[in-house]
Residue, then its C-alpha position, 0 to 999 in steps of 0.5 A: m276447337s270443336p264447333r260448339l266451342k267456337i260458337a260460344t267463343i264468338f258469342i262471348f266476344l260479341i257480347t263483350g263488344i256490345i257492352t264495351v260500345r255501350l259503356f263508351q257511349l254512356q261514359v264518354i259520348s253521353h257523359g255530360y247528359y247523364h252527369d246533368i241528370a245526376q246533378k239535378e237528382h242530387s242537388g238542391f236548387t233554390e232561386l233567390p229573387a232580386r228586388r226590383g229597384e225603386i223610382l224616387i222623387e224629391d221635394k226640392n224645397s224640403g229635401e225629402v225623398f218620396k217613393l213613386a214606385t216601390n215593392t210590397t208583399l201581400n199574401l195569397l190564401y190557398a187550401d188543400p181540400y185533401l187535408i180538410e176534414n170539416p169543410d163546413l166549419v172552415a167555410k163558415t170561419l173564412t167567409p166573413l174574412i174573405f167575402d168581397l161584397e162589391q166583387e160579388k155584386e159585379l159578378d151577380t150583375e153579369r149573371m143577371e145580364t146573361e140570363t136576361d139576354t138568354a130570356y130575350e131569345i125565347e120566341d114564345e112571348l108568355t114563356r119569355e115574360e115568365a122567364l124575365s119575371k124570375i130574373a133579379l139581383k140577389t140581396d147582400t145576404e143571398l150573395f154572402e150565403d151563396f159565397q159560403d156554400n160555394l166555398k164549402d163545396e170547393l173545400g170538400e171536393k177531394t177529387r177534381s171532376q175535370i182535369l185538362l190534360a192537353e191543349e189544341v192537340d193535332q188531328e192525328t192525336i184527336t183521331e187516335l183518342t176518338t178511336t181508342d174510346l177511353d172512359g172519362i176522356l173528352v176531346t173538344e172541337n178545338g183539340d183540348v183533352y180533358a179527363m173526368p176522374p170520377e168516370i174512369n173505372d180502370k185508371g191504370d189501363v187508361a193511363k197506359a193507353l194515354a201514355e202511349i199516345f202522348q209519349v209520357d210516363a204511365e205511372t205519373l199519368e195514373s197519379t194525375l188521373e186519380g184527380t186528388n184535389r190539391y191546392i186551390v187559390l181562395k183569394r189573392k192580395l189579402e189585406p194585412e189585418i186579414s192575413s193576421q187573423i187567418q194566421d191566428l186561426i192556423d197557429n191556434d188550431p188544436d183540432d187541426n181544423f185548418l190543417g189544409i189552409g195556408m198562405i204564401e207571400e206574393y210580390y207586387r209593384y206598388y205606387p204610393e202616390g197613385e196617379l202622380a206622374s203616372q205617364v212618366l212612371g209607366y207600370v209593371n204588368y202581371a209578369g213583372v215586366g215594365q211597360y211604358g215610361i221609366e218602368g218600361f225603358f229602364n226595365s232591365s236596370l230596375t229588374g236586377k238579376k236573380g240568384y240561386f243557391t245549390s247544395q248536394i242532397d241525399g236521397t231523402g232531400n237533406q243537405i250533405t254537409v260535406g258536399d259542394s254548395v254554391i251561392d250566387p247572390a241575387e243582384d237587386g235592381d237599380n234605384i232611379m232618382l227623377t229630377l221631378d220636383r214633387t211639389i211642382q208636379l202635384e200643383v201642375e197636375k191639379l192645374i192641368q186637370k182643372g184647365v182640361e175640364n174648364y175648357q172641355a179640351e180633349s187632353g192637356q200636357v205641361i212640362v216645367m223645366d229648369p232653364e239653367t240646367g235643363e232638368i225637368l221639374a214637372m211633366a204632367n198629362y191629363p187624363t191620367y190613370d193609377p198604375n196600381i190598377y192599370g187594367d181599369v182603363y179597359d173598363l167599358t160602359e154602355i152608351e146611348l147614341t142618337d140618330e145624329q151621332f150615328q152619322y159620325v160613327y165610322n168603321m176604320g177597320t174591316e168588315e171582319e174586324p171592325t174598329y169603330w170611332l165616334y167623331t164628337h167634333v170635326d175640324p179639328d177632329e176629336r173622336i172616341r173609340i166605341f164598341q158594338d155588342e156582338d150579340d146585340p148590334e143596337t147596344w154600344y159601349s165606350y171606355e169609361n175614361f173615354y180614352g182607354p189605354e191611350v192614357y198610358k202614353n206620355k204625350t209630352i214626348q210621344a205625341i206629334y203636334e204643332p209646338g205653337s208659340v213655344f217654338k218661337p225662341v228656337a227660331m229666334s235663337a237660330a236667327i241670332n246664331a245666323g247673325e240676322v238679328t241681335p236681341n236689340s234689333t228692332h222691327y215695326c209691328g203695325g198690323p196684320i200682314q199677308v204671308d202667301e195665302f195667309e193673313i197673320h194677326t197677333f193672338n189678341d189683335e193688339y199691335h206693338g209698334t217698334e219693338t226689339m227682338t227681346e220684346v217680340l218674344v215677350h209679346s209672343c208677337n206673330i208679326g215680329m216672328s214672321y219678320v224673323a222667319e223671312l230673314l232666315g228663310r225656310s231651309s235655315i228654319y228647317n235645319s234649326m228644327a232638326k237640331s233641336r231636341a227635347t229630352l227627359n233628364i234623369t239623374k242618379i241611375g244606379p244603387t241609392p240608399n234604401w230610403 
């Protein structure tokens, strides 16, 4: 065999070996990986949402069931500026339907406050006064016209002026981007990377350079740098009647003026009874996760399990009828029926609010229990909140502090992260959280409701406090169980008594003479209970306390009929 032929033979065997090894790697070692890729490319996947379970309450008298927590859908309005040919017409048509005067007034007030703060920073007095004289709130007409003009600009913007490409990149990437000096690419101090499509002359070259830095596909990045403006949100939670009017515009549009306008349904948790039993309920946050109360504790049961539908599709995205299809149906969340009686709960909440306000108490709590079954018929707290707008508890309002009040402002945090409390009463301590304006230390704020997120807590079962006279039956039952007294045992209540350094009185300084243990409870007699406590001893009282538990009883956890 000639040397040339030997070299050719060795080369052929070498190439064959390389191909064999590569095929073994692809077909055996990496089979699962590439099979998954193929499946994703040739499978249609649709997620099937689960319905969150409802929380129900019954009117024990009528037997009627009411929904405390349920689900509703409201439309999100969006626009695709790329498809809108006449933004002026669309803006003029939509503005009367989606303009929110109260919201725009709030935004305008914020604008005015910001401009005023900026003006006060001007050192020259004449210039400062001139700037302040020009600051004013806009009229309702001006707000409407500004909203319409801004909407027109948004709908007409075919190319986005700025695109966020990456957030908080590392220092090495920042250095590389800075030294590369690409047109239309901006890197902020905290490492955010923005692209300004109108300023990029050669998007292909810039895309290739960025693709190498970020290790992404250059073609996809070039498409992003084109900056085509697709899908902007115009308004969320459209009222049903507004949705109907907009849908009519879309359906009856022979000239395709509203071709780029669309709506999609968004699911929201809805609490039809508003504030009723809100601390018992809790709420569902923006991510769909239950917080506090029943919503939080039973979140997994209420959430259910999402399902999916998969099918084989061809290159154009159409389903292949002979391919395998898999349906894994969604499992709706469980409904929960509470033992609360709606009529009693409503009345108790009215009474507790009246009591707190009349006696200027910090807060109030009430529990109503069925003594035969232990079921909780009412559980109320005041102050309270509406779980439909749970975020409103964080709203702040400006307050004026007197020199005397400043003496009772304490920083319970650190100098770097201060936490200020204003004590409105000392011994017993009553305080409210207050906030200092970072830009204007003379300005202070408090929560509008005075308590902020503290109202989320169900203090009847989460707060720690002395139980008072409601604990007398526990101590009395412990004494009966220990054989120290019977319901008919007697004791003489003749006046105040001394226990250690304390003088014990009845609540009204009226004394009952000879009374049975039953009458001690009826009179809520502190003298009689001191006698019982002395018989029991401290260790026995403590042990009886440790054995006592109060729980919120919940029934019918699981699927219930769709009421």
